[in-house]
N, C-alpha and C positions, 0 to 999 in steps of 0.2 A: 325356507328353511334355515336353521342355526344349529350348529355344530360347537357344543361348548367342550373343547378339547384343553384346558389348561386347569385342572382339580389337584395340580400338585400344588395350584399357586391358593386354592380354595375350593370348597362346594359350597352346592348346594344342600341348606338346613331341609331335610325329609318332615312331611306336614307332623309328622309323630312328634321331633325334634321342637318344631315351633308350638303343637300343642302341650307339649311336656314345661315349656317355657311359660307359654300362657298361664298358663293352669298356676305354676308357679305364684305369681306376681300378683293373679288377682285371692287367691287364697293360702298362698304358703309365703307370704311377705314377709314373715317377721323375722327379726334379726339371731340367728341362730346362738349369741353369745347370751343372749338375753337369758330368762331363768325360768318365765312360766310355761305351760303345755304346748302351746300353738307354737313358741319359739324352740322348744326342744324338741317338735315335730321335723322343724327346719331342718334342727341339727341331724335327725335321724337321715332327714332324706341326701345331707353332707354324705354324710358314712355309707349309706346305700350304694352312692356313686363310686366313693373309695374301692367299693367290694367288688363292684363292678369292673374299674378299672385294675385292682389288683389279681382279678381272676384272672383276664386275659393276661396278664403277665404270668402266675404261678407264683405270685411274691403276697405281702402280710400288708391286709390293707391299713396298715399303720403307717408305712412308708411312704402314703401318698402322698403329695404336699400338693394345693390347690394353687396356681398361680394365674397372673392375667394371659397366659398363651404362652406359644411354645420359646421365645422369645428370653421371657425374664425365665424361663424355668433353667434354661440354657444360662443365660447371665446368673442364676442362685448355684446350679452344677459348678461353673470350672470357678465364679469368683470367689463364689461361698466355699467351699470345701476347701482352695488354697489361701482362703481370708483366715481361717479358722487353723493354719499350720500356723508353724515356727521360724521367723528366717527365711532368707530366699529360698526357691525351690526352682527343682529342675522338672517342667514339664515339655511335654510331648504330644504333640496335634498333627492330626493329618493335614496337606497342604490343599484339599476338597473341602473342607467345613462350608457349613454354611456363617456367613458373617454373622452372629449371632453370638458362633463359638467364636469364629480367627478372633474378633474385635475381643471379645474378651480375654484370651492370652494375650492379646498385643497390649492391653491396660492392663496387664500384672506384667507382662515384660519390662515395661514402665515404669513401675513399682522397683525392680533389680531382682524379677525371677528371671531365669533363664531359660528362654523357649527352646525348641527346637521342632522344628517342622516334616512331617515325613512327607516322602514324593509320595507319588503311586504310580503305577505303567499305562499302559492306554487304555486299558479294561479297569480301572481304577480301582486295582487292587493295590495293598501297600506296599514296597520297598521292603519285602521281607530284610534284606540285608541289610539296609539301614535302619530298620526296626530295629536287629539283633546287635549292631553295633549302636546304638541308641541304647540299648538296657543293660548297658555296661559297664554305665554312671544312671544308676538307677534313681529313675523318676518320681517324681512326689503324685502328680497326674497323667494319666493318655488317654485322649480323646479322639474318638473314630465318630463316625454316623453308620445309621445302618442301615440306611440307603440315602445314595445320593439324590440330591434333588434335582440335580439337571437331567444326570447322565440315567439313572437308573441305577447304577452300577453299585453292587452289594458286597462291597467288603466283607472278607472273611473274617469275623468277629469271633469265634468259636478259636481259629489259629493264634489271633493275635491276644487273645484273653489266652491260653495256654501257653504261649511265651512270656507273654507279662507279670501271669503268677509264677512259672517258672524261674525267672530271671532276675525279677525286680515283684517280691511278694508285700511287701509295703504298697506300692503302687495304688491308688483308686484309679477304676476304670468308669470313662463316664462313655456313655452311648447316646446319642440325637435319637432316635427314636421318632421322630415329626413324621416325615416322609413313610413310616414304616410300620408303625402300628395297625393293628389288626387288619392287615394288607399284606404283612409278609411277617410269617410265625416269629414269635420270641420269646425265649425263655430268660427274663430280667435277673434270676437267681443268680445268671454267673456274672453278673458285673456290679456297682457296686454304686451308677446313678444311672437314670432313663428319663429321657423327657419324651413327652406327649402336645399334642395342640388340638383341640376339640372339629377346628372350622376345619380341618385337612381331611375329616371320616365323616362329612357331612353334620356336624354342630356348629354350635353359635361362635363368633370369634371373641377374644376377648375373654378366654377362658381355656385353660390347661394345666398340666399337674408335672410333678418329677417326682418320680421316683428315687427315693431313698435310702440306702441299706440300713436296717437299725443297725447305729454303731458312728456310722459315717456324721462327724462333726461340720457340722456347714456356720459357718458365720453369716446373720441374716442381712439381706440386701434393702428390705425396708425394715424401718421400726415403728414402734405405736402401739395397739392395744393388745400386741402378743398372742395372735389369732395362727393357728397353722403350727401347733408347738412353739412358737412366740421367733417362727422362723419367714414368715412373710404376713404381717401386721396389715390389717384393715379389713374392713367389715366384707365374708366372704361373697361375692356373684354368685347367689345362689337360682338365679333363674339361669345363670352360665352354665351352673353345676349341674342343674337337673337336664339342661337340653346337651349335655356330655353324656351324660347318663344313658339317656336316651340312645344318643348316637350311638354309644360303646354299644347298649345292648341288642340294637339293632343290626350292627354291623358284625356283631357274634353269633347271632342269630342264623347269620344267611349263612347258607350252606357252598364250602369251598368259596373262596372267597379268592384265594390265587389263582384256582384253576380257571374261577371265571373273569379274571381278569386277563388274566394269560392267553386265553381263547379270544378276548377281542384286540391285542396286543397283536397277536400273529397275522389275525385279520386286519387290521392296521398297516403294519407294516408290508404285508402281498399288496395291499391296495396303492400304496402311497409305492412300492418299486416300480409296480407296472404303470401308473400313473406318469413319473417322475425315475425313468431305467438307469438312470445315471446317480441319482441320490446316494446321499454316504450316512452309513451306519453311525454314529460319533458313540464311543463307551463299547461296552459288553456286547456279546449277540443276545438275539433276543428272547433265548431260552435261558442264558445265564446273568440275564437283567433283572432286577423286579418288574412283578408283572403287568402295571400301572403307567412305566415311564418310559417313551420314546426319543431320543435325540436325534434328530436327523438336518446332513446341510444339502442345500438344494444348489449344485454348483450355477456360480456368475450371478447370482441376486443376493444382497444380503437380506440377512435374517428381518432385520427389521422392518425394509422395503416388502419381504415377503409377508410378514404380519399382518402388515396393516393392507393390503388388498385382500389378502383372505379376510380380516375383518371387515370390509367392504361387500365381500358375498355372505357374512353372517356366520365366521368360522373362526372361532376365538384359540387362540393359541398363545405360547409366550417363547422371547427369547434367550429366556434363564432362569434364576430366582427372581421371585417376585418383588422381593425384597431388595434389591442392589439391582434391580434392568433398568433404571434410568438414571444410576451414577454411574453408567460405564460402556461401551460399544463392544468391548469382544468379550465373553466369558474369561476368568482366569481360571475356572473348573476345568476348562476344554485345551485352553494353554498348556497347563500342567498336566494333564496326559497327553500334552506330546503332538496336539492338533496343530496344522499350521493356522496363522492368522488367518489369513482368506478362510477357508475351512469354517475355522473357529467363525468368523463373522456369519458366514454362512448358514448356518444352524440356528433351528428352532425346536422347540421342547413342545410333544404335546405328552398330556397324559390323562388318563381315566380314571373312573370310578365304575361302582357293581351294577351304575343306573343308564351308566350310554348306552346308548343306541347302535346296532348295526347300522342302521341309518344314517343316526351320525357320521359314521366314518366311512359307508361310503359316500355322500355328501362332499365331504371334506376332500375325499382323493380327489372326486370328480372337479372340482375349484384347483386341487393345485396343479393338475395337469394341463388345465388352461390357463390358469394366472403365470405358473411359471414359463412355460411355451412363450406365452407372451414375453414376461417382464427380463427373461434372459437374453431378448436381442439387445439391447437398451446396456450390457455387459460395460462397464467403465473400462478403458483402452489405455 
């Protein structure tokens, strides 16, 4: 048996998504920038996807810009918005952001902008006292993710928005929604910029979107044909967009995605704790975190070692962000949340989708019990 528990890294495209993409490639392959009727139909299909995504966020479709994925959307939101401003700016970013956000901020800092990194507590919540202090010198851009990709922490975005709107009303607020979109409810009308990625919701890789509130100025990162309102030049990935629309529609049609995922997460933690009684939950409690991400440390066994042992048994999980897991040994996110280096090194991330079965979870727990008991005997002295 196999148990795929790495859905925050990517998800399996559904049959409906694959069919929608194949149909687009066979019948709707026209360039949406051309002027004849079949090409106009391709453009109309793109508009339908904008409407689907906008409906999920309670915003206007004209604010949806297609990109090659969440990384490009985050880069366009961060670098594009600041590049459209005049002179050096003050910038504020959470310490536990995805690399596609943090590295974008660091690139701006290298150009002379002033960056403040906002710390977090052990639950992944922003340091509210530090935020209040930072807002005394109003920033031009504030960025905080909707769902932490490693721990499932849910930063209190409404509280952050209230603080920023009150003390720095001119600041733009960016939320990286890649790990939250259509799994955790979100009304994007409260922010200025919001990013999405198709392959996290059973859509294809290579397509994402940025919501930019009308009136927000962005400097394009790609120049050329003027597609996407001249903000993202390049012939649109129409098969990917067709798959994105179908994936979003399928997720929106599911009853109570949040509740379904939370039930699976509760089961997973209960069974994992039974299998390894001294397992440690990292980040928020099960109920206080996102419904699909569980970060657990298994004492005395390095996460990478446990990951490969589980892989041998057909159980697939992660040591952290899939985008950076090959670049580091210990998660900077967990360290920023105050975990000891040992506990951070023992950590694994398990992530669910609505299609994850209870049998997969039970099988993973049974393998954890056997493998952890065997591996911890080889603890380094």
